C-alpha positions in Angstrom: 99.6 74.4 93.0 101.1 74.1 96.5 103.9 76.5 97.6 106.5 76.6 100.3 107.8 80.2 100.7 111.3 80.1 102.1 113.9 82.6 103.5 111.5 85.6 103.5 110.5 88.0 106.2 106.8 87.7 107.1 104.6 90.5 108.3 102.5 89.0 111.1 99.7 90.6 113.1 98.9 89.4 116.6 98.0 91.0 119.9 96.9 94.2 118.1 100.4 94.8 116.7 102.6 93.9 113.7 105.9 92.1 113.8 108.4 90.7 111.4 109.4 87.1 111.6 111.7 85.0 109.4 110.1 81.7 108.8 108.6 79.3 106.2 105.1 79.7 104.9 103.1 76.7 103.4 100.2 77.3 101.0 97.8 74.5 100.0 94.8 74.9 97.7 94.8 78.7 98.0 95.1 78.9 101.8 97.9 79.3 104.3 98.2 75.9 106.0 101.3 76.3 108.1 103.8 78.9 109.3 107.2 78.0 110.5 109.5 75.0 110.2 107.3 71.9 110.1 109.1 68.6 109.9 105.7 66.8 109.7 105.0 68.2 106.3 106.3 66.4 103.3 107.3 69.4 101.1 108.2 67.3 98.1 104.9 68.3 96.5 105.4 72.0 97.2 107.0 74.4 94.7 109.7 76.2 96.6 109.7 80.0 96.4 112.9 81.7 97.6 111.8 84.9 99.2 115.3 86.0 100.4 115.5 89.8 100.7 111.8 90.1 100.5 109.0 91.0 102.8 105.9 88.8 102.4 102.8 90.6 103.6 99.0 90.4 103.1 97.8 92.0 99.9 96.3 95.5 100.3 92.6 95.9 100.1 91.3 99.0 98.3 87.9 99.5 99.9 86.5 102.1 97.6 87.1 102.7 93.9 85.5 102.9 90.4 87.7 100.7 88.2 85.8 101.5 85.1 86.8 105.1 85.3 90.5 104.6 84.3 89.8 106.4 80.9 89.3 109.6 83.0 92.7 109.6 84.5 94.2 113.2 84.3 91.1 114.2 82.3 89.1 116.4 84.7 91.6 118.0 87.0 91.8 121.3 88.9 88.0 122.0 88.8 85.4 122.1 91.5 83.4 119.1 92.6 80.2 120.0 90.7 82.0 120.8 87.5 84.1 117.6 87.8 81.0 115.3 88.4 78.2 116.8 86.3 80.1 118.5 83.4 83.2 116.4 83.0 82.7 112.9 84.4 79.1 112.1 83.7 79.2 113.0 79.9 82.1 110.8 79.4 80.5 107.9 81.2 77.4 108.3 79.0 79.6 107.9 75.9 81.5 104.8 77.0 80.7 101.5 75.5 80.5 98.2 77.3 83.9 97.1 75.8 85.4 100.3 77.0 84.4 99.5 80.6 85.8 96.0 80.3 89.2 97.2 79.1 89.1 100.0 81.7 88.7 97.4 84.5 91.6 95.3 83.2 93.9 98.4 83.1 92.8 99.2 86.6 93.6 95.6 87.8 97.0 95.8 86.2 97.8 99.0 88.1 96.4 97.5 91.3 98.3 94.3 91.1 101.5 96.0 90.2 101.3 98.2 93.3 100.2 95.4 95.7 96.4 95.4 95.8 94.8 92.0 95.8 91.2 92.9 96.5 89.0 96.0 95.7 85.5 97.2 96.6 84.0 98.7 93.5 81.0 100.8 92.4 80.4 100.6 88.7 78.1 101.5 85.8 78.3 98.8 83.3 76.5 95.5 83.7 78.8 92.5 84.5 82.0 94.1 83.0 83.7 94.5 86.4 82.9 91.0 87.4 83.9 89.6 84.0 87.2 91.3 84.0 87.9 90.4 87.7 87.2 86.8 87.0 89.6 86.7 84.1 92.3 88.7 86.0 92.0 86.6 89.1 91.2 89.6 91.3 89.3 89.3 94.5 86.4 91.7 94.5 83.4 93.2 96.2 81.3 94.7 93.3 78.3 97.0 93.5 76.3 98.3 90.5 75.8 102.0 91.1 72.1 102.5 91.8 70.0 105.7 91.6 66.3 106.6 91.8 63.4 107.6 93.9 61.8 104.2 93.9 63.8 101.0 93.5 61.0 99.2 91.7 60.1 101.9 89.1 62.8 104.4 88.0 65.5 102.5 89.8 64.6 99.0 88.7 66.7 98.7 85.5 70.0 99.2 87.3 68.8 97.0 90.2 68.0 94.2 87.8 71.5 94.5 86.4 72.8 94.2 89.9 70.8 91.0 90.4 71.8 89.6 87.1 75.5 89.9 87.8 75.1 88.6 91.3 73.5 85.5 90.0 76.0 85.0 87.2 79.3 85.8 88.8 79.0 85.2 92.6 81.8 83.0 93.8 84.4 82.7 96.6 86.5 85.3 94.7 83.8 87.7 93.6 81.1 89.0 96.0 78.5 91.6 95.5 77.0 94.6 97.3 74.0 96.8 96.7 75.4 100.3 96.1 73.0 103.3 96.0 75.1 106.2 94.8 74.4 109.0 97.2 71.6 110.8 99.0 71.5 113.4 96.2 70.7 110.7 93.6 68.7 108.3 95.7 65.6 109.1 97.9 65.3 108.0 101.5 62.6 105.6 100.3 65.2 104.1 97.9 67.6 103.5 100.7 64.9 101.8 102.8 64.1 99.5 99.9 67.8 98.7 99.3 68.2 97.8 103.0 65.4 95.3 102.8 66.7 93.8 99.5 70.2 93.5 101.0 68.9 91.6 104.0 66.9 89.4 101.6 69.9 88.5 99.4 72.5 88.5 102.2 74.8 91.0 100.5 76.7 94.0 101.9 75.8 97.6 101.3 77.9 100.5 100.3 77.3 104.2 99.4 79.0 107.6 99.2 78.2 109.7 102.2 78.9 113.2 103.4 81.6 113.8 100.8 81.2 117.5 100.4 79.8 120.6 102.1 77.0 121.2 99.6 75.7 117.6 100.2 75.4 118.2 103.9 73.9 121.7 103.6 71.3 120.5 101.1 70.4 117.6 103.3 69.9 119.9 106.3 67.8 122.3 104.2 65.7 119.5 102.6 65.3 117.0 105.4 66.4 118.9 108.5 69.0 116.2 109.1 72.6 115.4 108.2 73.1 112.8 105.6 74.3 110.4 108.3 71.2 111.0 110.5 69.0 110.6 107.4 70.4 107.2 106.5 70.2 106.0 110.0 66.4 106.5 109.9 66.2 104.4 106.7 68.1 101.5 108.4 70.8 101.6 105.7 73.6 102.4 108.0 73.6 99.1 109.9 76.9 97.4 109.0 77.2 99.5 105.8 80.4 100.5 104.0 80.5 104.3 103.8 82.9 106.0 101.4 84.3 109.4 102.3 82.5 110.7 105.4 84.5 113.9 105.2 81.9 116.4 106.4 80.8 115.2 109.8 78.3 117.2 111.9 76.6 117.0 115.3 76.7 113.4 116.5 77.3 111.8 113.1 80.4 109.9 114.3 78.5 108.5 117.3 75.7 107.4 114.9 78.2 105.6 112.6 79.8 103.8 115.5 76.4 102.8 117.0 75.3 101.4 113.7 78.4 99.3 113.2 79.2 101.0 109.9 82.6 101.1 108.3 84.1 104.4 107.1 86.4 104.3 104.0 88.6 107.4 103.9 90.0 108.5 100.5 92.6 111.2 101.3 93.9 111.9 97.8 90.5 112.2 96.2 89.0 114.2 99.0 91.9 116.7 98.9 92.1 116.9 95.1 88.4 117.7 94.8 88.6 120.3 97.6 86.2 118.4 99.8 88.5 118.5 102.9 89.7 115.7 105.1 87.8 113.1 107.0 88.1 113.4 110.9 90.2 110.3 111.0 91.4 110.9 114.6 87.9 111.2 115.8 86.8 108.1 114.0 89.6 106.1 115.6 89.0 107.5 119.0 85.3 106.6 118.8 86.2 103.0 117.7 84.8 103.3 114.2 86.1 100.7 111.8 88.3 102.8 109.5 89.4 101.5 106.0 91.2 103.1 103.1 90.4 103.5 99.4 91.8 105.3 96.5 88.5 106.3 94.8 88.6 106.3 91.0 91.4 107.5 88.8 89.4 110.6 87.7 89.7 112.0 91.2 92.8 110.4 92.5 94.7 109.7 89.3 96.2 106.5 90.7 95.0 103.3 92.2 98.2 102.9 94.3 97.4 102.0 97.9 101.0 102.5 99.1 100.7 106.1 98.0 97.4 106.4 99.8 98.8 104.9 103.0 101.5 107.5 103.1 99.1 110.3 102.4 96.7 109.2 105.1 99.4 109.3 107.7 101.1 112.5 106.6 98.0 114.5 106.0 96.5 113.8 109.4 99.8 114.5 111.2 99.9 117.9 109.6 96.2 118.6 109.9 96.2 117.8 113.6 99.7 119.3 114.3 100.3 116.0 116.0 103.2 113.8 114.8 101.7 110.8 116.6 98.4 110.9 114.6 97.7 108.1 112.1 100.8 106.0 112.9 102.1 103.5 110.4 100.6 100.5 112.3 97.1 102.1 112.2 97.4 102.9 108.5 98.5 99.4 107.6 95.6 98.0 109.6 93.2 100.2 107.7 94.4 98.7 104.4 94.3 95.1 105.7 92.8 93.9 109.0 90.1 96.5 109.1 89.1 95.9 105.5 88.7 92.2 106.3 86.4 93.1 109.2 84.2 95.3 107.0 83.9 92.5 104.5 83.0 90.0 107.2 86.2 88.0 106.5 88.2 88.5 109.7 90.9 86.0 109.9 90.5 85.1 106.2 91.8 88.2 104.5 94.3 90.9 105.3 96.4 88.7 107.5 99.0 86.0 107.4 97.8 83.1 109.6 96.9 79.5 109.3 93.5 79.2 107.6 93.7 82.6 105.9 93.5 83.0 102.1 96.8 83.1 100.4 96.5 86.7 99.1 100.1 87.8 99.4 102.5 90.4 98.1 106.3 90.1 97.9 108.2 93.4 98.4 111.9 93.7 97.3 113.7 95.0 100.3 117.0 95.5 98.4 116.1 98.8 96.9 117.6 102.2 97.9 114.4 103.6 99.3 114.0 100.6 101.6 117.5 100.9 103.1 118.5 100.9 105.8 115.8 98.5 107.2 115.6 100.2 110.6 111.9 99.7 110.8 110.2 97.7 108.0 106.7 98.4 109.3 107.3 102.2 109.2 108.9 101.8 105.7 105.6 100.5 104.4 103.9 103.7 105.2 106.7 106.3 104.8 109.2 104.8 102.3 107.4 102.4 100.0 105.7 103.6 96.8 104.4 100.3 95.3 107.3 99.7 92.9 108.8 97.4 95.5 106.1 94.8 94.8 107.6 92.3 92.4 105.3 89.3 92.9 101.6 89.0 93.8 99.6 86.0 94.8 95.8 85.9 95.0 94.0 82.8 96.3 97.2 80.9 96.1 97.9 81.8 92.4 100.6 84.1 91.1 98.9 87.0 89.2 102.3 88.7 88.9 105.7 87.0 89.1 109.0 89.0 89.0 107.1 92.1 87.8 105.4 90.2 84.9 101.6 90.0 85.0 100.5 86.4 84.4 96.7 86.9 84.0 96.5 90.1 82.1 97.9 90.8 78.6 99.1 94.3 79.4 100.2 95.1 75.9 96.8 94.2 74.5 95.1 96.2 77.3 97.2 99.3 76.5 96.5 98.9 72.8 92.8 98.6 73.4 92.9 101.7 75.7 94.1 103.8 72.8 90.6 103.6 71.3 89.2 105.7 74.2 90.2 108.9 72.4 86.9 108.7 70.5 84.8 109.6 73.6 87.4 111.8 75.5 86.5 115.1 74.1 
């Protein structure tokens, strides 16, 4: 289906800044083919979409989450990190069945789509379920099977084989894969070295959790005499890797990350809720590190709402640094769009409205009380919007939600199937 979007306000990024224009947008075969009035285009074959009183902007990209963890929403709250992970989360994961993970992903996608996310970067535990659900829901995805072990080819091989299987079965323009060792406390340095070589071999991205908490850093210093960042630099893993959290930076960690061309994904709600602190966002930005934004999973964030996360990112770091100019709206929106595309190697294709880009778009209703008056729409995306303004979502040129109705997910069935989770939530 080809579309001509008329009468809307378009969020455009150029010359390192955002601006709002009022113009037409043409979409052909899943791509943006023209912006502006174009008399040379015969629009008789285009379905007209009236976007009056709407902002049309790139879909948000959630660069770190665990979609299969939606059964754990509001389940392990107000406990310390060790209790949360080892005594609450891990036992539930062990009791989940494959069909539970499939339903959990669909529920996650429903929440993401309804709050404006069109792509997510995932670390999961259940073979092919994330990819299967993403394909059916029409979500764009970067998926990584969580990997653990001391040696990739012995104790770590079962999970790695699952990662290879889903890569072979589900790789497409919409669904890409990464190799995702969990963390330095569940994977040895040798394991990271092996993953680095395999990622080069298969041409896939790498992602991991890194320097999330104080204990992780202190244990690394005691065991290896190095920070987690310095340790992974030695393995070669850091080169162009996607690093979730990076809260506890020490010594010259930030310089190492910049030198290696790695991306940092900050998760302010999760990091705050688990008591791990706040990533040094200002320092990352000043060093020129590519900074992205993620929600983490619902067990530590409780939502998958990227508008909420954008607001938190800005407000937390203004207060933390006692600087009202820290993490301005423009910078935060870039983290959720432009910077994410860069991390994914898809600059100019995702996170932006321009000719040749993928038609991953969200439509925000501007005729809502919290969006009035429209003194500065760009600021409103960070400080006023909460995700409920999103009434239509297009991914790869197809509507996955139209007028607040999901078109690819049977939400009633998903909610009904989710009621069965009570058997393992004890």
